[in-house]
C-alpha positions in Angstrom: -17.6 -161.5 4.2 -17.4 -158.0 5.5 -15.7 -156.9 2.3 -18.4 -158.3 0.2 -21.0 -156.6 2.3 -19.1 -153.2 1.9 -19.0 -153.6 -1.8 -22.7 -154.5 -2.0 -23.7 -151.4 0.0 -21.7 -148.9 -2.0 -21.9 -150.3 -5.4 -25.6 -151.1 -5.5 -27.2 -149.0 -8.3 -29.4 -146.2 -7.0 -32.9 -145.7 -8.2 -33.5 -142.5 -10.1 -35.7 -140.0 -8.4 -37.1 -139.1 -11.8 -38.4 -142.6 -12.2 -40.1 -142.5 -8.8 -41.6 -139.1 -9.2 -45.3 -138.9 -9.7 -46.6 -137.6 -13.0 -48.0 -134.5 -11.4 -44.7 -133.6 -9.8 -42.4 -131.1 -11.7 -39.3 -132.8 -13.0 -37.2 -129.7 -12.3 -37.7 -130.1 -8.6 -35.7 -132.6 -6.5 -37.1 -135.5 -4.6 -35.7 -137.5 -1.7 -33.9 -140.7 -2.5 -35.5 -144.0 -1.6 -35.1 -145.1 2.0 -35.0 -141.5 3.3 -37.7 -140.5 5.7 -37.1 -136.8 5.8 -39.7 -134.2 6.7 -39.7 -130.7 7.9 -36.6 -128.6 8.5 -34.4 -131.6 8.7 -35.1 -132.4 5.1 -33.6 -129.0 4.0 -30.5 -129.4 6.2 -29.8 -133.0 5.5 -26.8 -133.7 3.2 -28.6 -136.8 2.0 -31.3 -134.7 0.2 -30.2 -134.9 -3.4 -31.2 -133.1 -6.5 -31.0 -134.9 -9.8 -31.4 -131.6 -11.7 -28.7 -128.8 -11.5 -30.0 -125.5 -10.0 -31.3 -123.1 -12.6 -31.1 -119.4 -12.8 -34.2 -117.4 -11.8 -34.4 -115.9 -15.3 -36.5 -117.2 -18.1 -35.1 -119.9 -20.2 -34.8 -118.6 -23.7 -31.5 -120.1 -24.5 -32.8 -121.9 -27.5 -34.0 -118.7 -29.2 -32.6 -115.1 -29.5 -33.7 -112.5 -27.0 -36.0 -110.2 -28.9 -37.9 -107.4 -27.1 -41.6 -107.3 -27.4 -43.1 -105.2 -30.2 -44.1 -102.3 -27.9 -40.6 -102.0 -26.6 -39.1 -102.1 -30.1 -41.4 -99.3 -31.2 -40.4 -97.2 -28.2 -36.7 -97.7 -28.9 -37.2 -96.8 -32.6 -39.1 -93.7 -31.6 -36.4 -92.5 -29.2 -33.8 -93.1 -31.9 -35.7 -91.0 -34.4 -36.3 -88.2 -31.9 -32.6 -88.0 -31.1 -31.7 -88.1 -34.8 -34.0 -85.1 -35.6 -32.7 -83.2 -32.6 -29.1 -83.6 -33.7 -30.0 -82.6 -37.3 -31.9 -79.5 -36.0 -28.9 -78.5 -33.8 -26.5 -78.8 -36.7 -28.7 -76.7 -38.9 -29.1 -74.0 -36.3 -25.3 -74.0 -35.6 -24.5 -73.6 -39.3 -27.0 -70.8 -39.6 -25.6 -69.0 -36.6 -22.0 -69.4 -37.9 -23.0 -68.2 -41.4 -24.8 -65.2 -40.0 -21.9 -64.3 -37.8 -19.4 -64.4 -40.6 -20.0 -60.7 -41.8 -19.5 -59.4 -38.3 -16.2 -61.3 -37.9 -15.1 -60.0 -41.3 -15.9 -56.4 -40.4 -13.9 -56.7 -37.1 -10.9 -58.2 -38.9 -11.0 -55.5 -41.6 -11.3 -52.8 -38.9 -8.4 -54.2 -36.9 -6.2 -54.5 -40.1 -7.0 -50.8 -41.0 -6.3 -49.6 -37.5 -2.9 -51.3 -37.3 -2.0 -50.2 -40.8 -2.7 -46.5 -40.0 -0.8 -46.9 -36.7 2.2 -48.4 -38.5 2.1 -45.7 -41.2 2.0 -42.9 -38.6 4.2 -44.5 -35.9 7.2 -45.6 -38.0 8.1 -42.1 -39.3 7.7 -40.6 -35.8 9.9 -43.3 -34.3 12.5 -42.9 -37.0 12.4 -39.1 -36.5 13.0 -39.4 -32.8 15.8 -41.9 -33.2 17.6 -40.5 -36.2 16.1 -37.0 -36.4 17.6 -33.6 -35.3 18.3 -32.6 -31.8 18.4 -29.2 -30.3 22.0 -27.9 -30.3 23.7 -27.0 -27.1 25.5 -23.7 -26.4 28.1 -22.6 -23.8 29.9 -19.2 -23.4 33.7 -19.6 -23.8 35.0 -16.0 -23.8 34.0 -12.4 -23.4 36.2 -9.8 -25.0 35.6 -6.1 -24.7 36.9 -4.0 -27.6 36.7 -1.1 -25.3 35.4 -1.4 -21.8 32.1 0.1 -20.7 32.2 3.8 -20.2 29.7 6.3 -19.0 28.8 9.1 -21.5 26.7 10.7 -18.7 25.7 9.8 -15.2 22.8 7.7 -16.5 24.1 6.5 -19.9 26.8 4.1 -20.8 28.1 2.4 -24.0 30.0 -0.8 -24.7 31.3 -3.0 -27.5 32.4 -6.5 -26.9 32.7 -9.9 -28.6 31.0 -13.1 -27.4 32.6 -16.5 -28.3 30.3 -19.4 -27.9 30.8 -23.2 -28.4 27.9 -24.9 -30.4 27.4 -28.6 -30.3 25.2 -30.5 -32.7 24.3 -33.9 -31.0 22.4 -35.3 -34.0 24.1 -38.3 -35.6 22.7 -38.0 -39.1 21.3 -34.5 -39.4 23.2 -31.3 -40.2 21.9 -27.9 -39.1 21.9 -24.7 -41.2 21.8 -21.5 -39.1 20.1 -18.9 -41.2 20.3 -15.1 -41.2 18.7 -12.8 -38.7 19.7 -14.9 -35.6 19.8 -12.1 -33.0 21.6 -12.1 -29.7 21.0 -9.7 -26.8 23.0 -9.0 -23.6 21.0 -7.6 -20.7 21.5 -6.6 -17.1 18.6 -7.2 -14.8 16.2 -7.0 -17.7 17.8 -3.8 -19.1 19.1 -4.3 -22.7 22.7 -3.3 -22.8 23.8 -4.3 -26.3 22.8 -6.6 -29.1 24.1 -8.3 -32.3 23.7 -11.1 -34.8 25.1 -14.5 -35.2 26.5 -15.0 -38.7 24.9 -17.9 -40.8 26.8 -21.1 -40.8 26.4 -24.9 -41.3 27.1 -27.4 -38.7 27.7 -31.1 -39.6 26.3 -34.0 -37.5 28.1 -34.7 -34.2 30.2 -31.6 -34.5 31.4 -28.9 -32.2 32.4 -25.4 -33.4 33.1 -22.0 -32.0 31.0 -19.0 -33.1 31.8 -15.4 -32.5 29.3 -12.5 -32.4 30.0 -8.8 -31.8 27.6 -6.9 -29.6 27.3 -3.2 -29.5 25.4 -0.8 -27.3 25.6 3.0 -27.4 24.0 5.5 -25.1 21.9 3.0 -23.1 19.9 4.8 -20.4 20.0 3.1 -17.0 17.6 3.9 -14.2 19.1 5.2 -11.0 18.5 2.0 -9.1 20.0 -0.2 -11.9 23.0 2.1 -12.2 23.5 1.8 -8.4 23.4 -2.0 -8.6 25.9 -2.0 -11.4 28.4 0.0 -9.4 27.9 -2.3 -6.4 28.4 -5.4 -8.5 31.6 -3.9 -9.9 32.9 -3.5 -6.4 31.9 -7.1 -5.5 33.5 -8.3 -8.8 30.3 -10.3 -9.6 28.4 -8.7 -12.5 25.5 -10.9 -13.8 24.6 -10.8 -17.5 22.0 -12.6 -19.5 22.4 -13.6 -23.1 19.3 -14.3 -25.2 19.5 -15.7 -28.7 16.6 -16.4 -31.1 16.7 -17.5 -34.7 15.8 -20.1 -37.4 17.5 -23.4 -37.9 17.0 -25.4 -41.1 17.7 -29.1 -41.4 17.2 -31.8 -44.0 16.2 -35.4 -43.3 16.1 -37.4 -46.5 14.0 -35.6 -49.0 12.2 -33.6 -46.3 13.5 -30.1 -45.4 12.1 -28.3 -42.4 12.8 -25.3 -40.2 12.8 -24.9 -36.5 12.7 -21.9 -34.2 15.8 -21.9 -32.0 15.8 -20.2 -28.5 18.9 -20.0 -26.3 19.2 -18.4 -22.9 22.6 -18.1 -21.1 23.2 -16.9 -17.5 26.8 -15.8 -16.8 28.6 -13.9 -14.1 31.7 -11.7 -14.9 34.1 -10.2 -12.5 33.7 -6.7 -14.1 32.8 -4.9 -17.2 35.8 -2.5 -17.2 38.7 -4.7 -18.5 39.3 -6.1 -21.9 39.1 -9.7 -21.0 36.9 -10.1 -17.9 36.9 -13.5 -16.1 33.9 -15.7 -16.5 33.0 -16.8 -13.0 30.1 -19.0 -14.0 27.9 -19.7 -17.0 25.0 -22.0 -18.0 22.9 -22.1 -21.2 19.6 -23.7 -22.0 18.5 -24.2 -25.6 15.3 -25.5 -27.3 14.2 -25.8 -30.9 10.9 -26.8 -32.3 8.8 -26.7 -35.4 5.2 -27.7 -36.4 5.6 -31.5 -35.6 7.2 -32.8 -33.6 9.4 -30.7 -31.3 13.1 -31.1 -31.5 14.3 -32.3 -28.1 17.5 -31.6 -26.2 
């Protein structure tokens, strides 16, 4: 009996709310089921309040037709599209005009840069090759002093001498030979007073070569002031007689098909123990040499 009652309660067909709704009531809104006496807030909280229509979104229901904007909106979108299109075309035209107008300036800059580096290369390469493979100033050193006859006094204030200077000449250039021309003079002086002079004979020196050169120096009847004469006597007593050798002449060299000349200057400071013996001892000696011509200067 109880089971029959249970089945009757739960399997009794429910009456549709749509059928019970009044004609003026919206079918999209829910209504309470029959037998429910719900009013006020309890109706909203009650689980027995049923809706026979699923909840809908708050948007408009245009599912059955495509979403098309209104005419005014479409016109605004088309106008914005045209405006952007014209702006892009105008920017492209201005950019191409600016680039085209800037082409001559770029070309002028490129031509100027190419010309500058070409001139720099044409001038710089020969100078670099000259300084690397070109001539160097020769170096000199005094090896021996030999008196043919010692210094003698023809009077209290005059003296004469004749001696021979042997010098070692070194050409440090690796590829350039030097031609020592005529009229290369050499002078021996004592405290600025010229005692004797001579010439270096012409010769040729190969690259990276050392050779000995001899030059005779003569001086007859040289007048010495009293103070210089007194210094010479004192230096003889001290066995330290300073002499200065000065040489000047022209040197010719050939580099490829170019032949040029350079002015050669040599200065040597030496100290002898005396000027009275045939082979005086060289206590000390040092030489400086420099050679140069119009461009560039031959370096040591």
